[in-house]
N, C-alpha and C positions, 0 to 999 in steps of 0.2 A: 421893605418887605424881605429883601435878601438878607439883611442883617439879622432879622428875627429867625429866618430859616437856618442861617449859619449857627446862631446860638443854640437853637433847638437840636441841630445836628451834632454840635459839640457835646451837648448834654446827653444825647442818646449814645454817642460814642463812649463817653466816660462811664455812663451807667452800664453799658454793655461790657466794657472792659472789666469793670468791677465785678459784675456777675460771673463773667467767664473766669476771672481769678478766683472767686469764691468756689466755683465748681471744681477748679483744679485743686484747690486746697482741700475741698471735701473728699475728692477721690483719694488723696494721699492720707487723710486723717481718719476717715470713717473705718470702723473695725470690721464690718462684715460686707458680704457681696451685695446684699440688697441696699444697704446704705450708700455704697459706692456707686451702684447702678443709678440710684436716685440722684446723686450729686452729678453724675456724668450726663444725665439727660435733662432734668427739669431746669436748673439754672443755666446750664450751658446753652440750651436751645433758646431760652429767653435772652440770654446775653448775645448770642449770634444774631438774633432778630433785631435787637436794639442796635447792634453795630451796623447791620444792614440798613436799618431805618436812618441812622446817622449818616451813612454814606449816601443814601438816596437824597437826603436833604442837602448834602454838600455838593454832590455832583450834578444832578438835575438834567442830564442829557438822556434822550430816549434810549440810546443803545446801552448806556450804563444802567438805567432803570430796568430794562428788560433782563439784563444779566443778573442784577440784584434780585429781581423777582424769581428767576429760575433757581438761584442759590437758596432762597427762602423756602420755595416749594420743596426742593430736594431735602433740605434740612428737616422740614416738618414731616416729610414722608419717611425718612430713613431712621431718625433718632428713636421714635417710639417702637418701631419694629426691632431695631437692634437691642433696645432695653428689654423687650419682651423675650427675645431669644436668649439673651444673657441670663435673665432671671430663670427661665425654664431650664437652661443647661445647668445652672448652679443648683437648682432644686433637684434635678434628676441625678446629679453627681453627688448629692448629699452634703453640699457645702452650705446649706441654709439651715439655721437652727429653727426647727419647726415650732419650738415653744414660743418664739417671738412673733409668730404669725397670728393675726386675729382670725382669719378664715383660711382654711386649708382646703381649697377646692380640688386639688389633685391627690388628696390622701387615699382615696379609694382606687386609684388607677395604678 
């Protein structure tokens, strides 16, 4: 059973590392603020959660699992809020091309 958990943990670590790498490349390569914001939040959060799941499968001690759970909760709580604030600041400062938006809910404000 521990060998299966170790292999699953290694697979989660590898997948999380690849997603985090893809997020970093996306932040460097995407041309606009909204694309970079998407790359910095969506795959990065999933990558970190996969890394944490891999660590949890490898470590398996209660103290480590509690710390991993705290890191996961804080990651899930802060990344969406930061992305929303970045997007709003970019919109208000005029750095967003409004022609690319499907729906512009802030246009009347």
